[in-house]
C-alpha positions in Angstrom: 66.6 -11.9 -23.7 66.4 -10.0 -20.4 65.2 -7.0 -22.2 62.5 -9.0 -23.8 61.3 -10.4 -20.4 61.3 -6.9 -19.0 59.2 -5.7 -21.9 56.7 -8.5 -21.5 56.4 -7.9 -17.7 55.9 -4.2 -18.3 53.3 -4.9 -21.0 51.4 -7.2 -18.6 51.5 -4.6 -15.9 50.1 -1.9 -18.3 47.4 -4.3 -19.4 46.4 -5.0 -15.8 46.3 -1.3 -15.0 44.3 -0.5 -18.1 41.8 -3.3 -17.3 41.4 -2.0 -13.7 40.7 1.5 -15.0 38.1 0.1 -17.5 36.4 -2.0 -14.8 36.3 1.0 -12.5 34.9 3.2 -15.2 32.2 0.7 -16.0 31.4 0.4 -12.3 31.0 4.1 -12.0 28.8 4.2 -15.1 26.6 1.3 -13.7 26.3 3.1 -10.4 25.3 6.3 -12.1 22.7 4.5 -14.2 21.4 2.9 -11.1 21.1 6.2 -9.4 19.4 7.7 -12.4 16.9 4.8 -12.5 16.2 5.2 -8.8 15.6 8.9 -9.3 13.3 8.3 -12.3 11.4 5.8 -10.3 11.0 8.1 -7.4 9.7 10.8 -9.7 7.2 8.4 -11.3 6.0 7.4 -7.8 5.4 11.0 -6.9 3.3 11.7 -10.0 0.1 10.1 -8.7 0.2 12.3 -5.7 0.3 15.4 -7.9 -2.5 14.0 -10.0 -4.6 13.2 -6.8 -4.1 16.8 -5.7 -5.4 18.0 -9.0 -8.4 15.7 -8.7 -9.1 17.1 -5.2 -9.2 20.6 -6.7 -11.4 19.3 -9.6 -13.9 17.8 -7.2 -14.8 21.2 -5.9 -17.9 22.8 -7.3 -17.3 25.0 -10.3 -17.7 28.8 -9.6 -20.6 29.1 -12.1 -22.5 26.5 -10.0 -22.1 28.3 -6.7 -25.2 30.0 -5.2 -25.8 31.8 -1.8 -26.0 29.2 0.9 -24.2 26.4 -1.0 -23.0 23.9 1.6 -25.0 25.7 4.3 -28.6 24.8 3.4 -30.1 21.3 3.5 -30.7 20.5 -0.1 -33.3 17.9 0.8 -31.8 15.3 -1.6 -31.8 12.5 1.0 -35.1 10.9 2.0 -35.8 8.2 4.6 -38.8 5.8 4.0 -40.0 6.1 7.6 -40.5 9.0 9.9 -40.9 7.0 13.1 -40.2 3.4 14.2 -40.9 1.6 17.5 -38.7 -1.2 18.8 -38.0 -3.1 22.0 -34.5 -3.5 23.5 -32.6 -6.0 21.4 -34.8 -5.6 18.3 -33.4 -4.8 14.9 -35.3 -2.5 12.5 -34.3 -1.6 8.9 -35.2 1.7 7.3 -34.7 2.3 3.6 -33.7 5.6 2.1 -32.5 7.1 -1.1 -30.5 10.1 -2.3 -30.7 11.8 -5.7 -28.2 13.7 -7.7 -30.9 16.3 -8.5 -30.3 19.4 -10.6 -30.5 23.0 -9.6 -30.1 26.3 -11.5 -27.9 29.3 -10.8 -28.3 32.6 -12.5 -29.8 36.0 -12.2 -33.5 36.4 -12.2 -34.8 36.8 -15.8 -31.3 36.0 -17.2 -29.6 32.9 -18.4 -29.1 30.1 -15.9 -26.6 27.4 -15.4 -27.9 23.9 -14.9 -25.9 22.2 -12.2 -26.2 18.9 -10.1 -25.7 17.8 -6.6 -23.5 14.9 -7.6 -20.0 13.5 -6.9 -18.8 11.1 -4.2 -20.9 11.0 -1.0 -20.4 9.8 2.6 -23.4 9.0 4.8 -23.1 9.3 8.6 -25.5 8.9 11.5 -25.9 11.2 14.5 -28.4 11.9 17.2 -30.0 15.4 17.2 -32.9 17.5 18.4 -36.5 16.8 17.7 -37.0 19.9 15.6 -34.6 20.4 12.7 -33.8 23.5 10.7 -32.4 23.7 7.2 -29.1 25.5 8.1 -26.0 23.4 8.7 -24.6 26.0 11.1 -27.6 25.5 13.3 -28.0 21.7 13.2 -24.2 20.8 13.2 -23.8 22.2 16.7 -26.6 20.1 18.0 -25.6 16.7 16.5 -23.9 14.2 18.9 -22.4 10.7 18.7 -24.9 7.9 18.7 -25.6 6.2 22.1 -28.4 3.7 22.9 -28.6 2.5 19.3 -26.3 0.5 17.1 -26.5 2.0 13.6 -25.1 0.6 10.3 -25.6 2.4 6.9 -25.2 0.3 3.7 -23.7 1.5 1.5 -22.0 4.3 3.4 -19.7 5.6 0.6 -20.6 5.9 -3.1 -20.4 8.2 -6.1 -23.6 9.8 -7.3 -24.1 10.8 -11.0 -26.2 13.6 -12.2 -29.9 12.7 -12.1 -29.1 9.3 -10.5 -30.9 8.0 -7.5 -29.1 5.6 -5.1 -30.8 3.6 -2.5 -29.3 2.8 0.9 -30.4 0.9 4.1 -30.1 2.0 7.7 -30.0 -0.9 10.2 -30.8 0.0 13.8 -30.4 -2.3 16.8 -32.1 -1.0 19.9 -29.9 -1.1 22.9 -31.5 1.1 25.5 -35.0 2.4 26.2 -35.7 6.0 25.2 -36.7 8.2 22.3 -34.0 9.0 19.8 -33.9 11.4 16.8 -31.6 9.7 14.4 -30.1 12.0 11.7 -28.7 10.5 8.5 -26.4 13.2 7.0 -25.0 13.1 3.5 -21.7 14.9 2.9 -21.0 15.6 -0.8 -17.4 15.9 -1.7 -18.2 19.2 -3.5 -19.4 20.8 -0.3 -23.2 20.3 -0.4 -25.0 18.6 2.5 -28.4 16.9 3.0 -30.0 15.3 6.0 -33.2 13.6 7.1 -34.3 12.4 10.5 -36.2 9.5 11.9 -37.7 9.1 15.4 -36.7 5.8 17.0 -38.7 4.9 20.1 -37.2 2.1 22.2 -39.5 0.5 24.8 
């Protein structure tokens, strides 16, 4: 009888130990699965960054569409509807403009040419600059300054331009201080090209 009790107690002890080991193993497995899931999620989250990096490279102009002066010369794709406006202090004037995803051709004279476009995403920015402008960015960029004496708003300021597409925008100018200002509206293409136009604003 005593032997039977001892055997039952021993059996219960062994069952408890086996159960504890099984629970511990399951816990370790669950913890490992959780870690794996966490790692997989972190890898998934990092994928868009890699894709975005690829997109940034893809947004650059293709080598066959490069020409001497690409990104340096004003492509004259942006046009303002007015060349001069007159306002009094406190007045608001609006000037309309447009920008076109015009085509250009690259190739040797007399040989085959690639048809390319000044397209892609664009940012428009306003600056003050000199009365006389040249077509080289290296010249004009060193003479552009932050806007003072005027409050300028460009709508839309950011957009994506398709090949052969023309997008209109509006420049709102609020005169704050008397003087003559040469307001430059500069388009920065994500592919590296630039275009700008200038309007004289006389505030009385």
